[in-house]
N, C-alpha and C positions, 0 to 999 in steps of 0.2 A: 440232792441226793446223789450217790456216784449209781451208775446205773449196773445191774448186775451183769456176769460174764458166764458164758456158757462155752462148752467144748465139745464136740463130737465123738460120740462113742462107737467106733467100728463093731464092735462086737452087738452091742444091742440095736445099734443102727439108729440112734438116738441121741439129742442134744443133752447133755448133763449142766446143771450148775454147778459151777466150780468154786468150791469154799474156800478164802483165803485163810491161812494159818495166821496165828499172830507175827511170827518171824516176817511172815511176806509181807503183813501190813506194815512192819517197822522197816523192812528195808525200801518199801515203797515210800515212807515218810521220809526215809533219810537221804534217799535219790531225789526227790522233790526239792526238799529243803536245800541240799546241795547245789542242784541246779539252780536254784533259786539266788543263792548266795553268788555264783559264779556269775550269772547273767546282770544280777545287781552290780557287784564289782567291775565286770566289763563297762557297763552303764556309766559307771560313776568316773571311769578313766577316760573314756571318750568324751564325758561332758567336761571333766577336769582340764585336759589338755587341749581340745579343738573348740570346746566354747566357752565363752567369757560370762562370769557373772555380773549383774548391773553394776556392782562396786568396782571390779575390775575394770569394765568398759569406763567407768567414770575416771580411774585414775591414769589408765593410759591417754584419754582425752587431755587431762591435766599434764601428764608428761611431756606429750606434744605440744603443748602452749607452753611449758617451759622452756623446752630445745628451741622454740621459735624465738621466745623471748631472749633467751642467750643468744640468738644469733643477732639479734637487732642492736643487742648490747654490743657484742663483738663489732659491728659496723659503726656504732656510736663512738668505740674506744678508737677503733682504727680514725674517725674522722679527728679525734682529740688528738690524737699522736701526732696528725698533720699539722695541725693547727700548733701543737707543742714545737716541731720542726722548724716551723715558720718563726716562731718566737725565738729558737735557740739561736737559728740561722742570722736573724736582726741585733741579736744580743753579740754575737761574733763579729759579724761583719761591718755592723753601724755603730752601735754602741761603744764597745771595745776598742773598734780602730778609733774612732772621734777621743776617746780617753787614755789612749795610746796604750791600753792593755791588753798583754796576750791572751786569744780565746782559749775558751775552756776545752781541754783534750778531747777528744770524740772518744775514746776509751773510757774516760772517765764519765761520758753522760751516756753511753752505751752499756756501762758494764752490766753483768748481769746481776741475779738476786744471788745470795749466798745459801748455804745448806746442800745435803747431800741430794735429799728429794723433800723440799717443802710441800710437796703436794700429793704424799703417799696417802693421804687420807680422801683424797677425791677418787685412787684409781679401785677399780675393780665393778664398775658402774657402767651399764648401757650407755650412758652418755658421758662418760669419763674423759673423754677426748677432748668434749667442747668445755667440759667443767674446767679442765685443767688449761687450756688456752686460753680462758678467760681470766683466770687465776695470775696466769703469768703476764698478761696484758695489764691488768691491773697496778700489779706489784710494779711492773716497769714504768708505768706512767706516774706511779707515787713516786718512785726512786728521782724520776727525770724532774718533777715538779718540785720536788723539794730543792735537786742541786739546782734549778733554773731559780728558786727563789731565794736561795743564796747567793746566786750571781748577780740577779739584779739589788740585793743589800748591798754587794761590794759597787754595783756601778755608782749605786745611789750615792755611798760614800764617796767615790772618786768624782763623780759630779760636783758633791760639795766642795770638794777641794781643787775643783777646775782651775779656778784664779792663780790658786798657788803652784799647779803643774804649769801651767801657761808661762809663768815666770821664772820658771826652773829649768823649763826645756831649753837648750840652746837655740838660739833663733837670729843672734846678730854676728859680724865678723868680728874677731880678735884685735884686729886694728881698725883704727878709723876708715870708713869705707870712702873716703874723699878721694884717694888716689888708686882705683882698680887695677892698676898697671903694677901695683906691689906684687901680685900673686903671680909667682914664678914656677911654682909646679902643682899639678895636681894630683888626685888618687888614681892608683895606677900603675903599670909597669914601666918603671923609670931607670934609666942609666944612672948608676950609684957611682957619685963623684970621686969616693976614695977607692972603692973596690973594682971600680971600671967594667961592671958587669949589671946585665938588666936585673931589675929585682924591685919586688913589689914594695912600692910607695903608701904607706897606710895612711896617708895625710894630706895636707895641704901646707906648700911654704909660703910664707910673705916674705918678700924681701923689704928691708928697712932699715936706716942708720941705727947703730947702736943708741939706745937711750929711749927708743920710741916705745910709748906705753903699751901694755897690753892689758887688754879688758876682757872678765869674765863673761860670757858669751849667755850665762843663765844662773839664776841663783842657785846656790848650793852650799855644799861643806867642802873645806879644802881637805882631802885626804890624804894626800900624800906630798911633800916637797924634799926633794933630795939635789944635793950638788955633788955632781959624780963629774971626771976626767972625762969619761969618753960617752959614748953613746946619747942620750939626751943631755947630758951636760947637767946644768942649773932647768930643774923643771917642776912642773907643779899639774898636780892632779886634782878636779875638781869633781865631787861627786853630787849630781843634780836632784839624785831620787828618780824616781821611776823608770830606772833601768837604764839611766843615762849617764855617762862620764866623759869628762873631756879633758885631754892633754895641753901643756902649753911648754915647747921644749927650747933650748937652747939660750935660756933667758941671759942676762948679764947681770940683773939684779931680782931678788925676790921681795917683795912687798908684804906677803901674809904670811902666815905660820900654819902648821898642821891644825886641824880641829875648827879653824875660824870659819865661822859664817860669811858669805860673801853675797851678794847680790849683783844682777845683771849691771853692766856697765862699771861694775868697781875696776880700779887697777889694780893686779896681779903683779906686775913686774915690769922689766925693761926687756927691750929686743938686745940680742946679744949674738955671740959665736962660740957658745961653750960647747965641750962635748964633741961629739963626732961631727963637725960644721966646718964648711970649707968659705962663708962668706955671713954676714950679720942677717940673721932671718928669725922668723920664728916658725917652729914645725907644731902644726896644730890637728888635733886627731879629735874625733868623736865616736866614743863606744856606747852600741846599745845591746842590753843584757851581755855584756861582753864580747859582743862582736865589732868592729872596724868597720865604720861605715862612711862612705863620702860625704867629707863636712860642707860640700857645696850645696847639698840640700838642706842645709840649716842656717842659711843667711838670709831668709826672707822677711824677716821684719824691719830692714833699716836699706834695703833696695827696692828701687822701682824695677819694673818688669825688663827694660833695655838695660839697667845695670846687671841684673840677674844673670841674663842671656849672655854678657860678654864677659861674667866671671867664669858660666859653664865653657864659653869658647877658650879663654887663655887658660882654664884647667885643663881641657882636652888636649893642649899641643904636649907631645913627647919629648919633652926640653929634660936636661938633666935636672935631678933633686940636688937640694944643697944639703942633703946628710944622708 
């Protein structure tokens, strides 16, 4: 029960009990009620912003654990990426080198994932950065693994055709190797016999009597047969596949036709001096993916190490070419 209130009356010099009106009682009730509401609101605000509920504490612990798990997952993805990079390196520098195939372009292996923003649904969270980083890494690895899988399918197919490839790659001399002194001019800058200027000689010249047999240096298909008055004169181009082609020029007679299949060692024609030539000889070229390369690197199958070194020495002599 509320205690009674008194006030001092200076006229009567005595204390008199204060009688509250209905209005006063209502005002006090409203004041107490509003004060209670204000304090309760302040208490709830402080509690909401500065103190966690048991459920919130549990959720925070779970979020921290998830972030930790994502960090561990990122570390594992980095390790997988290193292993995949090692596999890609072996694929390009071992398997494809052995099988005479071009490596996969790095921009194809490392190309990004398409789309304006594939990860927009992961934005706006406290841990968006690690979520997006993990998703990107996983997508990149998925694409690289797919490309590597296709590459291994190609390598497997090439390996199954290895025997055919080895039979196709130029690997013998176009003339009999009994007389190595027939090599007169090698690959490189040489004096042109007609123009009398130093000019790139993009093949190898073999001097031989007219009528000497010329052999296919690898299996393939005759892609070109031409008989010109100038340039290469009577000449043949054989497409060996796998990026290789060989040219046999200045022939006196051609024994094959365009589109004909030939095997290594088949006679293509006879040595002559047709076209822009100063003496009977065979001009021989090797092309890899359209680029002319030194034929001396493709005589390994029918020569001993000493004979091969002798050919290299003869090819390096800066003597005048025959065409």
